C-alpha positions as CSV (number, residue, x, y, z in Angstrom):
1,M,0.2,0.0,0.0
2,F,2.7,2.5,0.9
3,G,4.8,1.2,-2.2
4,I,2.2,1.9,-4.6
5,K,2.4,5.5,-6.2
6,W,-1.0,6.9,-7.3
7,D,-1.5,9.6,-10.1
8,L,-3.8,11.9,-8.5
9,G,-5.0,13.5,-11.8
10,K,-6.0,10.0,-13.3
11,V,-7.7,9.0,-10.0
12,I,-9.7,12.0,-10.0
13,M,-10.7,11.7,-13.7
14,T,-11.6,8.0,-13.1
15,D,-13.9,9.1,-10.4
16,I,-15.5,12.0,-12.2
17,G,-16.1,9.5,-15.2
18,Q,-17.6,7.0,-13.0
19,H,-20.0,9.7,-11.4
20,K,-20.9,11.8,-14.1
21,R,-24.6,12.1,-12.8
22,V,-23.3,13.4,-9.7
23,V,-21.1,15.7,-11.2
24,S,-23.3,17.2,-13.4
25,L,-25.9,17.4,-10.6
26,L,-23.5,19.4,-8.6
27,F,-22.6,21.9,-11.4
28,A,-26.3,22.3,-12.1
29,I,-26.9,23.0,-8.2
30,L,-24.0,25.7,-8.4
31,I,-25.2,27.3,-11.7
32,S,-28.9,27.5,-10.1
33,A,-27.6,28.9,-7.0
34,F,-25.6,31.5,-8.4
35,A,-28.7,32.4,-10.6
36,V,-30.8,32.7,-7.5
37,I,-28.2,35.1,-6.0
38,M,-28.0,37.3,-9.1
39,L,-32.1,37.4,-9.5
40,T,-32.5,38.2,-5.8
41,H,-30.0,41.1,-6.2
42,E,-31.7,42.3,-9.2
43,T,-35.2,42.2,-7.4
44,R,-33.8,44.2,-4.6
45,L,-32.4,47.0,-6.9
46,L,-35.9,47.0,-8.8
47,T,-37.8,47.1,-5.7
48,N,-35.7,50.0,-4.3
49,N,-36.0,51.8,-7.7
50,K,-39.9,51.2,-7.5
51,E,-40.2,52.6,-4.2
52,Q,-38.3,55.7,-5.1
53,L,-40.5,56.2,-8.1
54,L,-43.6,55.9,-5.9
55,T,-42.4,58.3,-3.5
56,Q,-41.6,60.8,-6.4
57,R,-45.1,60.3,-7.7
58,D,-46.6,61.1,-4.4
59,F,-44.5,64.3,-4.0
60,T,-45.7,65.3,-7.7
61,D,-49.3,64.5,-7.0
62,I,-49.1,66.8,-4.0
63,E,-47.4,69.5,-6.0
64,W,-50.1,68.8,-8.6
65,R,-53.0,69.3,-6.1
66,N,-51.3,72.7,-4.9
67,L,-51.0,73.9,-8.2
68,L,-54.8,73.3,-8.7
69,L,-55.7,74.9,-5.6
70,E,-53.6,78.0,-6.6
71,Q,-55.0,78.1,-10.0
72,S,-58.4,78.1,-8.7
73,T,-57.7,80.8,-6.1
74,L,-56.1,83.0,-9.0
75,E,-59.1,82.5,-11.2
76,E,-61.5,83.4,-8.4
77,H,-59.6,86.9,-7.7
78,S,-59.7,87.4,-11.6
79,K,-63.2,86.8,-11.8
80,I,-64.1,89.3,-8.8
81,E,-62.0,91.9,-10.5
82,Y,-63.7,91.4,-13.7
83,T,-67.0,91.7,-12.1
84,A,-66.2,94.8,-10.2
85,K,-64.6,96.6,-13.2
86,H,-67.2,95.8,-15.8
87,K,-70.5,95.2,-14.3
88,L,-70.0,97.3,-11.1
89,G,-67.9,100.1,-12.7
90,M,-65.2,100.0,-9.9
91,Y,-61.7,101.0,-10.1
92,R,-58.7,101.0,-8.2
93,P,-58.4,104.5,-6.6
94,S,-55.3,106.6,-7.1
95,T,-53.2,107.7,-4.3
96,A,-54.5,111.1,-4.3
97,E,-58.0,109.6,-3.9
98,E,-57.0,107.2,-1.1
99,K,-58.4,108.5,2.4
100,L,-57.0,107.1,5.6
101,V,-59.7,106.4,8.3
102,E,-58.3,106.8,11.9
103,Q,-59.6,104.5,14.8
104,Q,-60.9,106.9,17.6
């Protein structure tokens, strides 16, 4: 037993040849494990990106609502001003026409 020299390369290749199914299953398991790791990482990146986009959408929606409120407020003022000028004949007084009322 101690006098026999084994060629390690040949022994390994012989074992691989005898157990082709096991070796092929081992490689399939390794490849699928790496695929799971890659897909999990990609999924996490996409989920993070989705959350950022949803947050941005919410901020944009809030800004849109504020702009609608501002627009309706400005339209209301211009409507009142138009009615005062054209239907009621009102105008903005000049500084000479302004009178200050003091509280007693």
